[in-house]
C-alpha positions in Angstrom: 26.5 -1.6 -0.2 23.7 -2.2 2.3 21.3 -5.6 0.8 18.3 -4.5 -1.6 15.0 -5.2 -0.6 14.0 -6.6 -3.9 10.1 -6.2 -3.9 10.0 -6.6 -7.9 11.7 -10.1 -7.6 9.8 -10.7 -4.8 6.0 -10.0 -6.1 6.4 -12.7 -9.3 7.1 -15.2 -6.4 4.0 -14.3 -5.0 1.7 -13.6 -8.0 2.3 -17.5 -9.1 1.5 -18.3 -5.7 -1.4 -16.8 -6.3 -1.8 -17.7 -10.0 -2.1 -21.3 -8.8 -4.3 -20.4 -6.0 -6.9 -18.6 -9.0 -6.4 -21.8 -10.9 -8.0 -23.8 -8.7 -11.1 -21.8 -7.9 -14.2 -22.3 -10.0 -15.5 -19.2 -10.5 -13.1 -16.5 -10.7 -12.4 -13.8 -8.2 -13.3 -10.3 -10.0 -12.3 -7.2 -8.7 -14.2 -3.4 -9.4 -11.7 -0.5 -10.2 -13.5 3.3 -9.6 -11.4 6.2 -10.7 -13.2 8.8 -10.9 -11.1 11.8 -12.8 -8.0 11.3 -15.3 -4.7 12.3 -13.0 -1.7 10.6 -15.1 -0.4 8.7 -11.7 -4.1 7.1 -11.0 -3.8 5.9 -14.9 -0.5 4.3 -14.1 -1.5 2.5 -10.9 -4.4 1.0 -12.2 -2.8 0.2 -15.9 -0.1 -2.1 -13.0 -3.3 -2.9 -11.0 -5.1 -4.6 -14.7 -2.2 -5.9 -15.9 -1.0 -7.9 -12.7 -4.8 -9.0 -11.9 -4.6 -10.5 -15.8 -1.4 -12.1 -15.1 -3.1 -14.1 -12.4 -5.9 -14.6 -13.9 -8.3 -12.4 -11.8 -11.2 -10.4 -13.3 -10.7 -6.9 -13.8 -13.9 -4.2 -14.0 -12.6 0.1 -14.8 -15.0 2.0 -14.0 -14.3 5.4 -14.9 -16.0 8.1 -14.2 -15.9 12.0 -15.3 -14.7 14.6 -12.5 -17.5 16.2 -12.0 -19.7 13.0 -11.4 -22.5 13.4 -8.4 -21.2 11.0 -5.6 -24.5 9.5 -5.5 -24.0 8.5 -8.4 -21.0 6.3 -7.7 -22.7 5.7 -4.1 -25.2 3.8 -6.1 -23.3 1.6 -8.6 -21.3 0.5 -5.7 -24.4 -0.5 -4.0 -25.1 -3.0 -6.7 -21.5 -4.0 -6.9 -21.9 -5.2 -3.2 -25.2 -7.1 -4.2 -23.5 -8.7 -7.3 -22.1 -12.0 -5.9 -19.8 -12.3 -9.0 -17.4 -9.1 -7.5 -15.6 -10.1 -4.7 -13.9 -7.1 -4.3 -14.1 -3.7 -4.4 -12.0 -0.2 -4.6 -11.5 3.3 -5.4 -8.3 4.5 -6.8 -6.9 7.3 -4.4 -6.8 10.5 -4.8 -10.3 11.6 -5.5 -11.2 15.0 -6.7 -10.9 18.1 -4.5 -14.4 19.0 -3.6 -15.8 15.6 -3.5 -16.7 13.4 -0.8 -14.5 10.8 -1.0 -15.0 9.7 2.5 -18.8 9.1 1.6 -18.0 6.6 -1.2 -15.5 4.9 0.5 -18.3 3.8 3.3 -20.8 2.8 1.1 -18.1 0.0 0.1 -19.4 -3.4 2.3 -16.1 -4.1 4.5 -16.4 -7.9 3.2 -15.1 -6.5 -0.1 -13.1 -3.7 1.2 -10.0 -4.8 -0.4 -8.2 -1.6 0.7 -9.2 -1.4 4.1 -10.5 2.0 3.7 -14.0 1.8 5.8 -14.6 3.1 9.2 -14.8 -0.8 10.4 -11.5 -2.4 8.7 -10.2 0.7 10.3 -11.7 -0.6 13.4 -10.1 -3.9 13.3 -7.1 -2.4 12.0 -7.1 -0.2 15.4 -8.7 -3.4 18.0 -6.0 -6.0 16.0 -8.6 -7.6 14.7 -7.7 -7.4 11.2 -9.9 -8.2 7.8 -7.7 -6.2 5.4 -4.9 -4.2 5.9 -4.9 -1.3 3.3 -2.8 -2.3 0.5 0.7 -0.2 1.2 1.1 -1.0 4.7 0.5 -4.8 3.9 3.3 -4.4 1.6 5.9 -3.4 3.9 5.2 -6.2 6.3 4.8 -9.0 3.8 7.7 -7.3 2.3 9.9 -7.3 5.4 8.6 -10.7 6.3 9.5 -13.1 3.3 13.1 -11.3 4.5 13.4 -12.7 7.6 12.8 -9.3 9.0 12.3 -9.2 12.6 9.3 -7.3 14.0 8.7 -8.4 17.2 10.2 -5.6 20.0 12.0 -3.8 16.7 12.2 0.0 17.2 10.6 1.9 14.5 10.0 4.6 13.3 7.8 6.1 10.4 8.1 9.5 8.7 4.8 10.2 7.6 1.7 10.2 9.0 -0.9 10.0 6.1 -4.1 8.3 6.5 -3.0 6.4 3.6 -0.1 4.6 4.5 1.7 6.1 7.7 -1.3 5.7 10.3 -2.0 2.1 8.9 1.3 1.3 8.6 2.1 2.2 12.6 -1.4 0.3 13.4 -0.3 -2.6 11.7 3.5 -2.6 12.9 2.0 -2.1 16.3 0.0 -5.1 16.1 2.8 -7.6 15.2 4.8 -6.0 18.4 7.3 -3.3 17.2 7.6 -0.1 19.0 6.5 2.5 16.5 7.5 6.3 16.8 5.7 8.4 14.5 7.4 11.9 12.8 6.3 14.5 10.8 6.7 17.9 9.8 6.3 19.0 13.4 8.7 17.4 14.2 12.1 18.1 16.5 15.1 16.7 15.7 13.9 14.8 12.5 17.7 13.5 12.3 17.9 12.6 15.7 14.7 10.2 15.7 15.7 8.4 12.6 18.9 7.1 13.0 17.5 5.5 16.6 15.5 3.3 14.5 16.2 0.0 13.5 13.9 -0.3 11.1 13.3 3.7 9.1 10.3 3.9 6.8 9.6 7.1 5.2 6.4 8.5 3.2 6.7 11.5 2.2 7.0 12.4 -1.2 9.6 14.1 -0.9 12.4 13.5 -2.9 16.4 13.1 -1.0 14.2 13.8 2.2 16.4 11.0 4.0 20.1 11.9 3.8 23.1 10.4 5.0 22.6 12.3 8.5 19.6 10.7 9.4 21.0 7.0 9.2 23.4 4.9 11.0 24.6 1.4 10.6 23.0 -1.8 11.0 19.7 -0.2 9.7 16.7 -1.6 7.3 15.2 1.5 5.6 12.0 1.5 3.6 11.3 3.5 1.1 8.1 3.9 -0.1 8.3 7.6 -1.7 7.3 8.3 -4.9 8.7 11.4 -6.4 8.9 12.2 -10.7 11.3 14.6 -11.3 12.5 16.4 -13.9 13.9 14.3 -16.0 10.6 12.6 -15.2 12.4 9.3 -13.6 11.2 8.4 -10.2 12.9 8.6 -6.8 11.7 8.0 -3.0 12.5 10.2 -0.3 15.8 8.5 0.0 19.0 9.9 -1.2 19.4 6.3 -2.1 23.1 6.4 -3.5 23.9 7.5 -0.4 22.3 6.1 2.6 22.9 2.5 0.9 26.8 2.5 1.3 25.7 3.0 5.0 22.2 1.1 6.2 22.4 -2.7 6.7 19.5 -2.6 4.0 17.0 -0.6 1.6 14.1 -0.7 -0.9 14.7 0.9 -4.0 12.3 3.3 -5.5 11.0 1.7 -8.4 11.1 -1.6 -7.5 11.0 -2.0 -4.0 7.2 -1.7 -1.6 5.6 -0.2 -5.6 4.9 -4.2 -6.2 4.2 -5.4 -3.2 1.6 -2.9 -2.9 -0.2 -4.7 -5.9 0.8 -7.7 -4.8 -1.3 -6.9 -1.2 -4.2 -5.7 -2.5 -4.7 -9.0 -4.4 -3.9 -11.3 -1.0 -6.9 -9.2 0.1 -9.0 -9.7 -3.0 -8.5 -13.6 -2.4 -9.0 -13.2 1.3 -12.4 -11.0 0.4 -13.1 -14.2 -1.7 -12.9 -16.3 1.1 -15.0 -14.8 3.1 -18.1 -14.3 0.4 -17.5 -18.2 -1.2 
């Protein structure tokens, strides 16, 4: 059986460190979470973020908007938060409703308060290896691997999935740490060949059991970021955990792997934003 990279356990330890930092601050860090619409998945993610924020002593303002709200109204509110010195971070819970100009909304966030790292300026910093805020999931991956003393420099890393939220930011963040990174996608030929040669395999597709025992080899580390709700309401990742865990050296569970680390990373970014503004 492989080693379990326990993100939930690690997030609890990091939460204690964040709580100690916040206790020593005169003004508490404040995060504004903007939600457009009422997706069940978004409600769950936001609930987890609010619970974690409250646990470490941060202030959370959850601002809800109907899915048919005009972008201009949300942008106007964001600009007010940009000017408000009591607000240190602003994020928009994704995905946004269809036919909604989410890029326009995201670009209205002050880059110094962009704790999700999604504005063009912060993306450019990541691209140029002058990181300001690494997107939370990508930072969560890095933190998990680093806390478990998994060396990244010189390692062959294969990422399955090229989304702008996970795959691409993770690729850049890992390149910045000296890894050799290959990104696979739906047009990749012979996926099995590509994934089996990795030292570290990361998957973020959203397709249950995409990665089976034929995609992996001994000695690998597998990081599963996929979140899939099955018919029985259980949560599963992209990896056939039961069979793959018998082969590889280390693996993240779903749930309890990268998910909790993503939440921690958001608040680590919030503390960084706080330091930049005070």
